[in-house]
ROTORKE-823202 format. One record per residue (C-alpha): residue number from 0; x, y, z. Coordinates in nm, 2 decimals. Layout:
N
<site NUM <X Y Z>>
...
***
This chain:
232
<site 0 <1.55 -13.83 10.10>>
<site 1 <1.66 -13.90 10.46>>
<site 2 <1.57 -14.25 10.58>>
<site 3 <1.36 -14.12 10.87>>
<site 4 <1.16 -13.89 10.65>>
<site 5 <1.13 -14.17 10.39>>
<site 6 <0.97 -14.40 10.64>>
<site 7 <0.73 -14.13 10.77>>
<site 8 <0.62 -14.05 10.41>>
<site 9 <0.57 -14.42 10.35>>
<site 10 <0.32 -14.43 10.64>>
<site 11 <0.53 -14.65 10.87>>
<site 12 <0.52 -14.41 11.17>>
<site 13 <0.56 -14.05 11.26>>
<site 14 <0.89 -13.89 11.18>>
<site 15 <1.02 -13.92 11.54>>
<site 16 <0.90 -14.28 11.58>>
<site 17 <1.05 -14.37 11.24>>
<site 18 <1.39 -14.24 11.35>>
<site 19 <1.36 -14.45 11.67>>
<site 20 <1.30 -14.76 11.46>>
<site 21 <1.62 -14.69 11.27>>
<site 22 <1.83 -14.64 11.58>>
<site 23 <1.69 -14.96 11.72>>
<site 24 <1.83 -15.15 11.43>>
<site 25 <1.49 -15.25 11.29>>
<site 26 <1.55 -15.09 10.95>>
<site 27 <1.77 -15.22 10.66>>
<site 28 <1.88 -15.08 10.33>>
<site 29 <1.97 -15.33 10.06>>
<site 30 <1.97 -15.60 10.32>>
<site 31 <2.21 -15.42 10.55>>
<site 32 <2.10 -15.28 10.89>>
<site 33 <2.12 -14.91 10.91>>
<site 34 <2.11 -14.70 11.23>>
<site 35 <2.15 -14.36 11.09>>
<site 36 <1.81 -14.18 11.02>>
<site 37 <1.99 -13.93 10.80>>
<site 38 <2.10 -14.19 10.55>>
<site 39 <1.99 -14.09 10.20>>
<site 40 <1.75 -14.34 10.03>>
<site 41 <1.49 -14.35 9.77>>
<site 42 <1.22 -14.59 9.66>>
<site 43 <1.48 -14.80 9.48>>
<site 44 <1.71 -14.84 9.79>>
<site 45 <1.55 -15.16 9.92>>
<site 46 <1.43 -15.02 10.25>>
<site 47 <1.27 -15.27 10.49>>
<site 48 <1.14 -15.26 10.84>>
<site 49 <1.17 -15.58 11.04>>
<site 50 <1.24 -15.76 10.71>>
<site 51 <0.93 -15.63 10.54>>
<site 52 <0.99 -15.42 10.23>>
<site 53 <0.88 -15.06 10.23>>
<site 54 <0.75 -14.91 9.91>>
<site 55 <0.72 -14.55 9.81>>
<site 56 <0.50 -14.30 9.98>>
<site 57 <0.14 -14.38 10.03>>
<site 58 <-0.12 -14.12 9.93>>
<site 59 <-0.15 -13.89 10.23>>
<site 60 <-0.47 -13.92 10.43>>
<site 61 <-0.59 -13.71 10.73>>
<site 62 <-0.88 -13.83 10.94>>
<site 63 <-1.08 -13.69 11.23>>
<site 64 <-1.21 -13.92 11.50>>
<site 65 <-1.44 -13.85 11.80>>
<site 66 <-1.26 -14.07 12.06>>
<site 67 <-1.47 -14.24 12.32>>
<site 68 <-1.35 -14.28 12.68>>
<site 69 <-1.15 -14.59 12.75>>
<site 70 <-0.99 -14.60 12.40>>
<site 71 <-0.62 -14.54 12.39>>
<site 72 <-0.44 -14.30 12.15>>
<site 73 <-0.18 -14.55 12.03>>
<site 74 <-0.14 -14.78 11.73>>
<site 75 <-0.11 -15.08 11.96>>
<site 76 <-0.18 -15.15 12.33>>
<site 77 <0.01 -15.41 12.53>>
<site 78 <-0.29 -15.45 12.77>>
<site 79 <-0.54 -15.54 12.49>>
<site 80 <-0.74 -15.22 12.52>>
<site 81 <-0.91 -15.08 12.21>>
<site 82 <-0.71 -14.82 12.02>>
<site 83 <-0.81 -14.53 11.80>>
<site 84 <-0.70 -14.74 11.50>>
<site 85 <-0.97 -15.00 11.59>>
<site 86 <-1.23 -14.73 11.52>>
<site 87 <-1.12 -14.65 11.16>>
<site 88 <-1.29 -14.80 10.86>>
<site 89 <-1.11 -15.08 10.68>>
<site 90 <-1.07 -14.86 10.38>>
<site 91 <-0.82 -14.63 10.56>>
<site 92 <-0.45 -14.67 10.49>>
<site 93 <-0.20 -14.74 10.77>>
<site 94 <-0.25 -14.44 11.00>>
<site 95 <-0.13 -14.32 11.34>>
<site 96 <-0.25 -14.06 11.58>>
<site 97 <-0.13 -13.70 11.58>>
<site 98 <-0.04 -13.67 11.95>>
<site 99 <-0.24 -13.83 12.22>>
<site 100 <-0.55 -13.79 12.44>>
<site 101 <-0.57 -13.96 12.78>>
<site 102 <-0.77 -14.28 12.78>>
<site 103 <-1.05 -14.11 12.98>>
<site 104 <-1.05 -13.80 12.76>>
<site 105 <-1.30 -13.79 12.48>>
<site 106 <-1.33 -13.59 12.16>>
<site 107 <-1.13 -13.48 11.85>>
<site 108 <-0.81 -13.66 11.76>>
<site 109 <-0.64 -13.66 11.42>>
<site 110 <-0.49 -13.96 11.24>>
<site 111 <-0.27 -13.95 10.94>>
<site 112 <0.00 -14.13 10.74>>
<site 113 <0.19 -13.80 10.68>>
<site 114 <0.46 -13.81 10.93>>
<site 115 <0.61 -13.48 10.84>>
<site 116 <0.27 -13.30 10.89>>
<site 117 <0.21 -13.49 11.22>>
<site 118 <0.55 -13.38 11.35>>
<site 119 <0.49 -13.02 11.26>>
<site 120 <0.13 -13.01 11.41>>
<site 121 <0.26 -13.13 11.74>>
<site 122 <0.59 -12.93 11.75>>
<site 123 <0.57 -12.66 12.02>>
<site 124 <0.72 -12.40 11.79>>
<site 125 <0.41 -12.39 11.57>>
<site 126 <0.18 -12.33 11.87>>
<site 127 <-0.12 -12.51 11.72>>
<site 128 <-0.42 -12.43 11.95>>
<site 129 <-0.63 -12.71 12.10>>
<site 130 <-0.96 -12.64 12.27>>
<site 131 <-1.12 -12.85 12.54>>
<site 132 <-1.47 -12.85 12.71>>
<site 133 <-1.40 -12.92 13.07>>
<site 134 <-1.64 -13.01 13.35>>
<site 135 <-1.49 -12.95 13.70>>
<site 136 <-1.56 -13.02 14.06>>
<site 137 <-1.62 -12.76 14.34>>
<site 138 <-1.82 -12.51 14.14>>
<site 139 <-1.86 -12.23 14.08>>
<site 140 <-1.54 -12.14 13.91>>
<site 141 <-1.48 -11.78 14.02>>
<site 142 <-1.28 -11.49 13.87>>
<site 143 <-0.96 -11.55 14.06>>
<site 144 <-0.93 -11.91 13.92>>
<site 145 <-1.02 -11.79 13.57>>
<site 146 <-0.76 -11.52 13.59>>
<site 147 <-0.49 -11.76 13.70>>
<site 148 <-0.57 -12.00 13.42>>
<site 149 <-0.55 -11.72 13.17>>
<site 150 <-0.22 -11.58 13.30>>
<site 151 <-0.05 -11.92 13.35>>
<site 152 <-0.03 -12.14 13.66>>
<site 153 <0.27 -12.30 13.82>>
<site 154 <0.30 -12.67 13.76>>
<site 155 <0.58 -12.91 13.86>>
<site 156 <0.73 -12.88 13.51>>
<site 157 <0.71 -12.50 13.50>>
<site 158 <0.45 -12.22 13.46>>
<site 159 <0.20 -12.27 13.18>>
<site 160 <0.16 -12.03 12.89>>
<site 161 <-0.14 -11.80 12.90>>
<site 162 <-0.46 -11.98 12.80>>
<site 163 <-0.79 -11.87 12.65>>
<site 164 <-1.06 -11.95 12.91>>
<site 165 <-1.43 -11.90 12.90>>
<site 166 <-1.67 -12.00 13.18>>
<site 167 <-1.97 -12.16 13.01>>
<site 168 <-2.15 -12.26 13.33>>
<site 169 <-2.06 -12.27 13.70>>
<site 170 <-1.89 -12.60 13.66>>
<site 171 <-1.80 -12.60 13.29>>
<site 172 <-1.51 -12.42 13.11>>
<site 173 <-1.39 -12.38 12.75>>
<site 174 <-1.00 -12.39 12.76>>
<site 175 <-0.77 -12.33 12.46>>
<site 176 <-0.40 -12.40 12.50>>
<site 177 <-0.11 -12.44 12.25>>
<site 178 <0.13 -12.64 12.46>>
<site 179 <0.13 -13.02 12.47>>
<site 180 <0.23 -13.12 12.82>>
<site 181 <0.11 -13.45 12.97>>
<site 182 <-0.24 -13.41 13.12>>
<site 183 <-0.19 -13.04 13.11>>
<site 184 <-0.55 -12.92 13.13>>
<site 185 <-0.62 -13.16 13.42>>
<site 186 <-0.32 -13.03 13.61>>
<site 187 <-0.40 -12.67 13.54>>
<site 188 <-0.75 -12.71 13.68>>
<site 189 <-0.62 -12.90 13.98>>
<site 190 <-0.38 -12.62 14.05>>
<site 191 <-0.66 -12.36 14.08>>
<site 192 <-0.87 -12.59 14.30>>
<site 193 <-1.11 -12.74 14.05>>
<site 194 <-1.03 -13.11 13.97>>
<site 195 <-1.16 -13.23 13.63>>
<site 196 <-1.46 -13.46 13.62>>
<site 197 <-1.48 -13.48 13.24>>
<site 198 <-1.29 -13.34 12.95>>
<site 199 <-1.35 -13.34 12.57>>
<site 200 <-1.14 -13.19 12.30>>
<site 201 <-1.36 -12.99 12.07>>
<site 202 <-1.11 -12.83 11.83>>
<site 203 <-0.76 -12.88 11.69>>
<site 204 <-0.64 -12.57 11.52>>
<site 205 <-0.92 -12.46 11.28>>
<site 206 <-1.08 -12.80 11.28>>
<site 207 <-1.39 -12.84 11.50>>
<site 208 <-1.54 -13.17 11.63>>
<site 209 <-1.88 -13.05 11.53>>
<site 210 <-2.15 -13.32 11.51>>
<site 211 <-1.92 -13.62 11.44>>
<site 212 <-2.07 -13.90 11.65>>
<site 213 <-1.87 -14.05 11.94>>
<site 214 <-1.66 -14.34 11.81>>
<site 215 <-1.70 -14.24 11.45>>
<site 216 <-1.43 -14.11 11.20>>
<site 217 <-1.44 -13.92 10.88>>
<site 218 <-1.17 -13.83 10.63>>
<site 219 <-1.10 -13.45 10.61>>
<site 220 <-1.20 -13.26 10.31>>
<site 221 <-0.92 -13.11 10.09>>
<site 222 <-1.01 -12.76 10.22>>
<site 223 <-0.98 -12.88 10.59>>
<site 224 <-0.65 -13.05 10.51>>
<site 225 <-0.52 -12.74 10.35>>
<site 226 <-0.61 -12.52 10.65>>
<site 227 <-0.42 -12.76 10.88>>
<site 228 <-0.12 -12.77 10.65>>
<site 229 <-0.12 -12.39 10.66>>
<site 230 <-0.06 -12.40 11.03>>
<site 231 <0.26 -12.60 10.98>>
***
């Protein structure tokens, strides 16, 4: 197995992050620093990260978390803010978030130790849909703005792909996208004249936030996990 994939399967980091660790010279094989993520290894190769041995693959876990505002979607934060990992039960294995939500965005975020699955769920080619409940300023949102969001709006990094958009109330929208640009939904709403006041992710692929309390996490059922794997 390639070294980057081995580290991801062992729950060290996502596939991309694991490859970055290798290139940074933080990974050794049999005591020798290796910088090639494609190096073939197995559980008997003596792989270590920052001098700490890495065993075989952990049992894969997939969790759903209802992220509160102010919590960051990273494993660590240099400013001392709470991270999504701080909200997981102590029984969980070493996990990391699948993608990110802005600190002030709430709602559904997935966490896993399956780097290969995380990479696929976030890769643009798989077009995994994400749905957001959005409260906007300057209501009501009229048909021209809705049409623009549905067809695609011009942003500084290019026009967005068509989105599924429903108007729930005069100042509230349900928006589904399958791209993953930085702060995309906020920028889309700004572009049509309705700055975002609050945003909550309510669905990731077939998985719904449902009644999961804010700040709480739960492990996905085998059926839910299988449906997500089916997307990737």
